[in-house]
C-alpha positions as CSV (number, residue, x, y, z in Angstrom):
1,M,9.4,11.4,24.4
2,E,10.2,11.1,20.6
3,E,7.0,9.9,18.9
4,H,8.7,9.1,15.6
5,N,11.9,7.2,16.4
6,I,13.3,5.4,13.4
7,L,15.5,3.4,15.7
8,L,12.3,1.7,17.0
9,F,10.7,1.2,13.6
10,T,11.8,-2.4,13.3
11,D,11.0,-5.8,14.6
12,S,12.5,-6.7,17.9
13,Y,14.6,-9.5,16.6
14,K,16.5,-7.1,14.3
15,I,17.9,-5.3,17.3
16,T,20.5,-8.1,17.6
17,H,21.2,-8.6,14.0
18,H,24.3,-6.4,13.9
19,M,26.0,-9.1,16.0
20,Q,24.9,-11.9,13.7
21,Y,26.4,-11.1,10.3
22,P,29.8,-12.6,9.6
23,P,32.8,-10.6,10.9
24,N,34.0,-7.9,8.5
25,T,30.7,-7.6,6.6
26,T,30.8,-4.3,4.8
27,K,27.9,-4.4,2.4
28,V,24.4,-5.8,2.6
29,Y,22.2,-5.4,-0.6
30,S,18.5,-6.3,-0.5
31,Y,15.6,-6.2,-2.9
32,F,11.8,-5.9,-2.6
33,E,9.4,-7.9,-4.7
34,S,6.0,-9.4,-5.1
35,R,6.6,-13.2,-5.2
36,G,3.2,-13.8,-6.8
37,G,-0.3,-13.6,-5.3
38,K,-3.7,-12.7,-6.3
39,F,-2.8,-10.6,-9.4
40,P,-0.2,-11.5,-12.1
41,E,1.2,-7.9,-12.1
42,T,1.5,-5.1,-9.6
43,I,1.2,-1.4,-9.7
44,F,4.3,-0.1,-7.9
45,F,3.4,2.8,-5.7
46,G,4.0,4.3,-2.3
47,L,7.8,4.2,-1.7
48,Q,8.1,8.0,-2.3
49,Y,5.6,8.5,0.5
50,L,7.6,6.3,2.9
51,I,10.9,7.9,2.1
52,K,9.6,11.5,2.5
53,R,7.6,10.6,5.6
54,W,10.2,8.7,7.5
55,L,13.7,8.6,6.0
56,C,14.6,12.0,4.7
57,G,16.8,14.4,6.7
58,Q,18.3,13.9,10.1
59,V,16.3,11.0,11.6
60,V,18.9,10.0,14.2
61,T,19.3,12.3,17.2
62,E,20.8,12.0,20.7
63,E,17.3,12.0,22.2
64,K,16.2,9.1,20.0
65,I,19.3,7.1,20.8
66,L,18.7,7.5,24.6
67,Q,15.0,6.7,24.2
68,A,15.7,3.5,22.2
69,K,18.4,2.4,24.6
70,E,16.0,2.7,27.6
71,I,13.1,1.0,25.9
72,L,15.1,-1.9,24.5
73,H,16.9,-2.6,27.7
74,L,13.5,-2.9,29.5
75,H,12.2,-5.0,26.5
76,F,15.0,-7.5,26.4
77,G,16.2,-7.3,30.0
78,A,19.7,-7.0,28.5
79,D,21.8,-4.5,26.6
80,H,21.5,-5.7,23.0
81,F,21.0,-2.2,21.5
82,N,23.5,-1.2,18.9
83,E,24.3,2.2,20.6
84,E,27.7,2.4,19.1
85,G,26.4,1.9,15.5
86,W,23.7,4.5,15.9
87,R,26.1,7.0,17.5
88,Y,28.4,6.5,14.5
89,I,25.6,7.4,12.2
90,L,24.8,10.5,14.3
91,T,28.4,11.7,14.4
92,K,29.7,10.6,11.0
93,H,26.6,11.4,8.9
94,G,24.8,14.0,11.0
95,G,22.0,11.6,11.7
96,H,21.2,11.0,8.0
97,L,20.9,7.3,7.0
98,P,23.8,6.1,4.8
99,I,21.7,4.0,2.4
100,R,21.1,4.0,-1.4
101,I,17.7,3.1,-2.7
102,K,17.0,2.3,-6.4
103,T,13.6,1.8,-7.8
104,V,11.4,1.2,-10.8
105,A,9.3,4.2,-11.7
106,E,6.2,4.6,-9.4
107,G,3.0,3.9,-11.2
108,S,4.7,1.2,-13.3
109,L,2.8,-2.1,-14.0
110,V,5.4,-4.8,-13.2
111,P,5.0,-8.6,-13.6
112,V,5.3,-10.4,-10.3
113,K,8.6,-12.0,-9.3
114,N,10.6,-8.9,-10.4
115,A,12.6,-6.6,-8.0
116,L,10.7,-3.4,-7.5
117,F,13.4,-1.6,-5.5
118,T,16.7,-2.3,-3.9
119,V,18.4,-1.0,-0.7
120,E,22.1,-1.0,0.2
121,N,24.3,0.6,2.8
122,T,26.8,3.3,1.5
123,D,29.1,3.2,4.5
124,P,30.9,-0.1,5.1
125,E,30.8,0.5,8.9
126,V,27.0,0.1,9.0
127,S,26.2,-2.8,6.7
128,W,23.5,-3.8,9.3
129,I,21.4,-0.8,8.5
130,T,20.0,-2.2,5.3
131,N,17.9,-4.9,6.7
132,Y,17.3,-3.1,10.0
133,L,15.0,-1.0,7.9
134,E,13.2,-4.0,6.2
135,T,10.2,-3.7,8.5
136,L,9.5,-0.2,7.4
137,F,10.3,-0.8,3.7
138,V,7.9,-3.8,3.5
139,Q,5.0,-1.6,4.5
140,V,5.1,-0.4,0.9
141,W,2.9,-3.6,0.4
142,Y,-0.2,-1.5,1.4
143,P,-0.2,1.3,-1.1
144,M,1.1,-1.0,-3.8
145,T,-1.6,-3.5,-3.2
146,V,-4.4,-0.9,-3.0
147,A,-3.2,0.6,-6.3
148,T,-3.0,-2.9,-7.9
149,N,-6.4,-4.0,-6.7
150,S,-7.9,-0.7,-8.0
151,F,-6.1,-1.1,-11.3
152,F,-7.5,-4.5,-11.9
153,M,-11.0,-3.3,-11.1
154,K,-10.4,-0.5,-13.6
155,R,-9.3,-3.1,-16.2
156,I,-12.5,-5.1,-15.7
157,L,-14.7,-2.0,-15.9
158,G,-12.9,-0.8,-18.9
159,S,-13.6,-4.0,-20.7
160,Y,-17.3,-3.8,-20.0
161,L,-17.4,-0.2,-21.0
162,T,-15.6,-1.0,-24.3
163,D,-18.3,-3.6,-25.0
164,T,-21.4,-1.5,-24.1
165,A,-20.5,2.2,-24.3
166,E,-19.5,4.5,-27.1
167,S,-16.7,6.1,-25.2
168,L,-14.3,5.4,-22.4
169,D,-14.2,9.1,-21.4
170,G,-16.0,8.5,-18.1
171,L,-13.8,5.6,-16.9
172,P,-11.7,7.6,-14.5
173,V,-14.7,8.6,-12.4
174,K,-16.5,5.2,-12.5
175,L,-15.1,3.8,-9.2
176,H,-15.3,6.1,-6.2
177,D,-13.4,5.6,-3.0
178,F,-15.8,5.3,0.0
179,G,-13.2,3.7,2.2
180,F,-12.2,6.4,4.7
181,R,-14.4,5.0,7.6
182,G,-13.5,1.4,6.9
183,V,-9.8,1.5,7.4
184,S,-7.7,1.0,10.5
185,S,-6.5,4.6,10.9
186,H,-6.4,8.1,9.5
187,E,-2.9,7.3,8.2
188,S,-4.1,4.2,6.4
189,A,-6.9,6.3,4.8
190,G,-4.3,8.8,3.5
191,I,-2.0,6.1,2.1
192,G,-4.7,3.9,0.7
193,G,-6.8,6.8,-0.6
194,M,-4.0,8.3,-2.6
195,S,-3.1,4.8,-4.0
196,H,-6.6,4.5,-5.5
197,L,-6.1,7.9,-7.2
198,V,-3.3,6.4,-9.3
199,N,-6.1,4.8,-11.3
200,F,-9.3,6.9,-10.7
201,T,-10.2,10.5,-9.8
202,G,-13.3,9.9,-7.8
203,T,-12.9,9.9,-4.0
204,D,-14.6,10.9,-0.7
205,T,-11.4,10.1,1.3
206,L,-10.1,13.5,2.0
207,A,-7.0,12.1,3.7
208,G,-5.9,10.6,0.4
209,L,-6.1,14.0,-1.3
210,V,-4.0,15.6,1.5
211,A,-1.4,12.8,1.3
212,A,-1.1,13.0,-2.5
213,R,-0.7,16.8,-2.2
214,Q,2.0,16.6,0.6
215,Y,4.1,13.6,-0.7
216,Y,3.5,13.7,-4.5
217,G,2.9,17.3,-5.3
218,A,-0.6,16.7,-6.7
219,S,-2.5,20.0,-6.0
220,M,-5.8,18.2,-6.4
221,A,-5.8,14.5,-7.3
222,G,-9.5,13.7,-6.9
223,N,-13.0,15.0,-7.1
224,S,-16.4,14.5,-5.5
225,V,-20.0,15.9,-5.7
226,P,-22.7,16.9,-3.2
227,A,-24.3,13.8,-2.0
228,A,-27.0,12.8,0.6
229,E,-26.7,10.2,3.3
230,H,-29.5,8.3,5.0
231,S,-29.6,10.7,7.9
232,T,-30.2,13.7,5.7
233,V,-33.0,11.9,4.0
234,T,-34.7,10.1,6.9
235,S,-34.6,13.1,9.2
236,W,-37.4,14.4,7.0
237,G,-39.5,11.4,8.0
238,R,-40.9,8.7,5.7
239,E,-43.7,11.0,4.6
240,G,-41.2,13.7,3.9
241,E,-39.0,11.6,1.6
242,T,-40.2,13.5,-1.5
243,E,-39.4,16.8,0.0
244,A,-36.0,15.5,1.1
245,F,-35.3,14.6,-2.5
246,R,-36.7,17.9,-3.8
247,N,-34.4,19.7,-1.4
248,M,-31.4,18.0,-2.9
249,L,-32.4,19.1,-6.4
250,T,-33.1,22.7,-5.5
251,R,-30.1,23.2,-3.2
252,F,-27.8,21.8,-5.8
253,P,-29.5,22.8,-9.1
254,D,-26.4,22.4,-11.3
255,G,-23.8,19.8,-11.9
256,L,-23.9,16.3,-10.4
257,V,-25.8,15.5,-7.2
258,A,-26.1,12.0,-5.7
259,V,-29.0,11.0,-3.6
260,V,-29.2,7.7,-1.6
261,S,-32.7,6.4,-2.4
262,D,-33.2,3.1,-0.6
263,S,-34.1,4.5,2.9
264,Y,-37.5,2.9,2.7
265,D,-38.5,1.6,-0.8
266,I,-36.0,1.9,-3.6
267,W,-38.6,0.8,-6.2
268,Q,-41.1,3.4,-5.0
269,A,-38.4,6.0,-4.9
270,C,-37.4,5.4,-8.5
271,D,-40.8,4.9,-10.0
272,K,-43.1,7.3,-8.1
273,I,-40.8,10.0,-6.6
274,W,-38.1,10.4,-9.1
275,G,-40.0,9.1,-12.1
276,Q,-43.3,11.0,-11.5
277,E,-43.5,13.5,-8.6
278,L,-40.1,15.1,-9.3
279,K,-39.6,14.1,-12.9
280,D,-39.8,17.7,-14.2
281,L,-37.1,18.8,-11.8
282,V,-34.9,15.9,-12.8
283,V,-35.3,16.5,-16.6
284,A,-34.7,20.3,-16.1
285,R,-31.2,19.5,-15.0
286,E,-30.3,18.8,-18.6
287,K,-30.5,22.5,-19.5
288,N,-27.3,23.2,-17.5
289,G,-25.6,19.9,-18.1
290,G,-26.6,18.6,-14.7
291,T,-27.1,15.0,-13.6
292,L,-29.0,13.3,-10.8
293,V,-27.2,10.2,-9.6
294,I,-29.6,7.8,-7.9
295,R,-28.0,5.5,-5.3
296,P,-29.4,2.2,-4.3
297,D,-27.5,1.1,-1.2
298,S,-28.8,-2.3,-0.2
299,G,-29.9,-5.7,-1.5
300,D,-28.3,-7.9,-4.1
301,P,-26.2,-5.4,-6.1
302,A,-26.6,-7.0,-9.5
303,A,-30.4,-7.6,-9.2
304,T,-31.0,-4.2,-7.7
305,C,-29.0,-2.3,-10.3
306,C,-30.8,-4.0,-13.2
307,R,-34.2,-3.4,-11.7
308,V,-33.4,0.2,-11.0
309,L,-32.2,0.8,-14.5
310,N,-35.4,-0.8,-15.9
311,I,-37.6,1.4,-13.8
312,L,-35.7,4.5,-14.8
313,G,-35.8,3.5,-18.4
314,E,-39.6,3.2,-18.2
315,R,-40.0,6.6,-16.6
316,F,-37.3,8.7,-18.4
317,G,-36.9,6.8,-21.6
318,F,-33.7,5.6,-23.2
319,K,-31.9,5.3,-26.5
320,V,-30.0,2.4,-28.0
321,N,-26.4,3.4,-28.5
322,A,-24.1,2.4,-31.4
323,K,-23.0,-0.7,-29.5
324,G,-26.6,-1.9,-29.2
325,Y,-27.1,-1.2,-25.4
326,K,-29.7,1.0,-23.7
327,Q,-28.6,4.4,-22.5
328,L,-30.5,6.7,-20.1
329,P,-30.8,10.4,-20.8
330,S,-27.7,12.3,-19.6
331,Y,-29.5,13.9,-16.7
332,V,-30.0,10.7,-14.8
333,R,-27.5,8.0,-13.7
334,V,-27.2,5.2,-11.1
335,M,-24.4,4.6,-8.6
336,Q,-24.0,1.4,-6.7
337,G,-21.9,1.8,-3.5
338,D,-22.7,-1.3,-1.5
339,G,-21.1,-4.7,-1.9
340,I,-18.4,-3.6,-4.4
341,S,-15.1,-5.4,-4.4
342,Y,-12.8,-7.1,-6.9
343,E,-14.4,-10.4,-6.2
344,T,-18.0,-9.2,-6.8
345,F,-17.4,-6.6,-9.5
346,E,-17.4,-8.6,-12.7
347,G,-20.6,-10.5,-11.7
348,I,-22.4,-7.2,-11.3
349,L,-21.1,-5.8,-14.5
350,K,-22.0,-9.0,-16.4
351,A,-25.6,-8.9,-15.1
352,I,-26.0,-5.2,-16.2
353,K,-24.6,-6.0,-19.6
354,A,-26.8,-9.1,-19.9
355,S,-29.9,-7.0,-19.1
356,G,-29.1,-4.8,-22.2
357,W,-27.9,-1.7,-20.4
358,S,-24.7,0.2,-21.1
359,L,-22.2,0.4,-18.3
360,D,-22.1,4.1,-19.1
361,N,-25.3,4.5,-17.1
362,M,-23.4,3.4,-13.9
363,A,-20.8,4.4,-11.4
364,F,-19.7,2.5,-8.4
365,G,-18.3,3.1,-5.0
366,S,-16.2,0.8,-2.9
367,G,-15.0,1.1,0.7
368,G,-13.6,-1.9,2.7
369,G,-13.2,-3.9,-0.5
370,L,-10.9,-1.2,-1.9
371,L,-8.8,-0.1,1.0
372,Q,-9.0,-2.7,3.8
373,R,-9.7,-6.2,2.5
374,I,-6.1,-6.9,1.6
375,N,-2.9,-7.9,3.4
376,R,0.8,-8.4,2.7
377,D,0.1,-11.9,1.3
378,T,-2.4,-10.6,-1.3
379,Q,0.7,-10.1,-3.5
380,K,3.1,-12.2,-1.4
381,V,5.4,-9.2,-0.8
382,A,8.9,-9.6,0.7
383,M,12.2,-7.9,1.1
384,K,15.3,-10.2,1.0
385,C,19.0,-9.9,1.1
386,S,20.6,-11.1,-2.2
387,Y,24.2,-9.9,-1.9
388,A,26.8,-9.1,0.7
389,E,30.5,-8.3,0.9
390,V,32.5,-10.0,3.6
391,D,36.3,-9.7,4.0
392,G,36.5,-7.8,0.7
393,R,34.7,-10.5,-1.4
394,G,31.2,-10.6,-2.8
395,V,28.8,-13.3,-1.6
396,N,25.6,-14.2,-3.2
397,V,23.0,-14.5,-0.5
398,F,19.7,-16.4,-0.9
399,K,17.4,-18.9,0.7
400,Q,15.9,-22.0,-0.8
401,P,13.6,-23.7,1.7
402,I,12.9,-27.3,0.7
403,T,9.4,-27.0,2.3
404,D,8.3,-24.1,0.1
405,P,10.2,-23.5,-3.3
406,G,7.9,-20.4,-3.8
407,K,9.9,-18.7,-1.1
408,T,13.3,-19.2,-2.8
409,S,14.9,-15.8,-3.0
410,K,17.0,-14.2,-5.7
411,K,20.8,-14.0,-5.8
412,R,22.1,-10.5,-6.6
413,N,20.0,-9.4,-9.5
414,P,20.4,-5.7,-10.3
415,L,17.0,-4.0,-10.8
416,A,16.0,-3.6,-14.4
417,G,15.6,0.0,-15.3
418,E,16.6,1.1,-11.7
419,R,16.6,4.7,-10.8
420,P,18.4,6.3,-7.8
421,C,16.0,7.8,-5.3
């Protein structure tokens, strides 16, 4: 049985659409856009993945035709499958799809209500193929929306860094992807993970690195550091927490090391363990340019971050930077990886700034809020037909529902700056 059968990568109702276009339809031209939504602009990303993953090469075979024919007969209880059309593609085009895709450059920031890519058939005998593939093409909503959400979080963070830090050099590592376990599938992790890497370089989602390497030629798109989890700390027992922390410092004596520190008492951990018992080991990391990253992982993010920074400032000291904000020594930083999303982010940053601390002291991690808490309607994504050729004449194709003017679609409107794929 063919697992990846492009003939079945569509909604059921599209199976009969080849019988529904006007007679002698030879061209169907459609476009993909964000009709609005949560953000005023979108980062366009992910179409290259979809094309390379599903559409390149011979994607129609005899086996796939027979499989689709059987499944769809059972599904409908009738023979609605366009066997003749698919056999034409197999024999005339060697199973390659006769379509042309044009697109804005991936990574572009594009205002909503603009076409992002267009699709049209290149063989007049198979005009139905354009919108048969709509179901698959519209799935670009996911990488595009992850990249857009990540971008706008970066914009907020960049603004607060500009206000409170002397440099923006650290911005690319300030939002780390913790979303692998929180998405619906391994494939989602790969797609969403690489989409975040359009904006940042910090990630623990290995599937995203693999996808970026395979589909975008990025030999290494992101980085991570040795880090503890609760099990590696609590397995030492409550009385052994200090030794668990010491183990992290000695096992990873150089570079960055992140230690989750709220297993029992985050205030005690910052004040007594890090700030007194292990202080010399923490300070010693400065000799080799190393940094301890302390991770609170529970409680109210804004209040917790501010209190942790205050405790660390008392124990390790701080300087006031040129912007007038407090800066911890370079060998100690804080990372908040719980409760971070676009909706919560600015409130947390605002509280840290209001407490007098530079955002350069902080890094953040996000999981479900980064890769999962979005949907197609976040940016109101759609693909619509805007032009057809019937009986040798061009026809502008559009809808204009009286009940929702926001769903009015475009007439043929060639893509600005379009590039053939």
